[in-house]
N, C-alpha and C positions, 0 to 999 in steps of 0.2 A: 883692721889690719889685713884681712884677706882681700878686701877691695883695693887697698893700696898696692898689695902684691900684684894683683891682676893688672892694675893701671901701669905699674912699672914693667910688667911682662909685655903688655901691648906696645909700650914705647921701645923696649929693647928688641922686640921682634922685627922692627923696621930697620935694624942695623945688623951688620955682619962682621964686625971686627972680632979678633980673637978674645979681647977682654970682655966685650959685650956678650959673646957666646958663653964664656965662662960664667959670668954673672947670671945670664939667662938660665943656664943649667942649674945653678944654685936656687934660683927662684922656682923653677919647675919642681925641684926636690922639696923645697919648703912648702909649696902649695900642696903637693901630693901628701906630705907628712901631716899638714894641718887639716886639710879638707877630708882626706880619706883615712887619716890616722895610720898611715903607713901599712895599709893592707898589702900582703905579699903580691897579689895580682897587679896592683897599681905599680909597685916597684918593678915588677917584671916588664910591664908595658913601658915604663920610663927607660929602663935599660935597653929595651928593644928600639925605642925611638932615638936613642943616642947612637 
């Protein structure tokens, strides 16, 4: 599941439409939640990157 998310992330990162940007942000949040188990510092970095 994590690898599928990364694959989708790589595909979406090559596009710039508003819909893809929204979906990409959801995937970033999902990956941060699953891989890092929503550590506060990770969420802060995510908010900073957006």
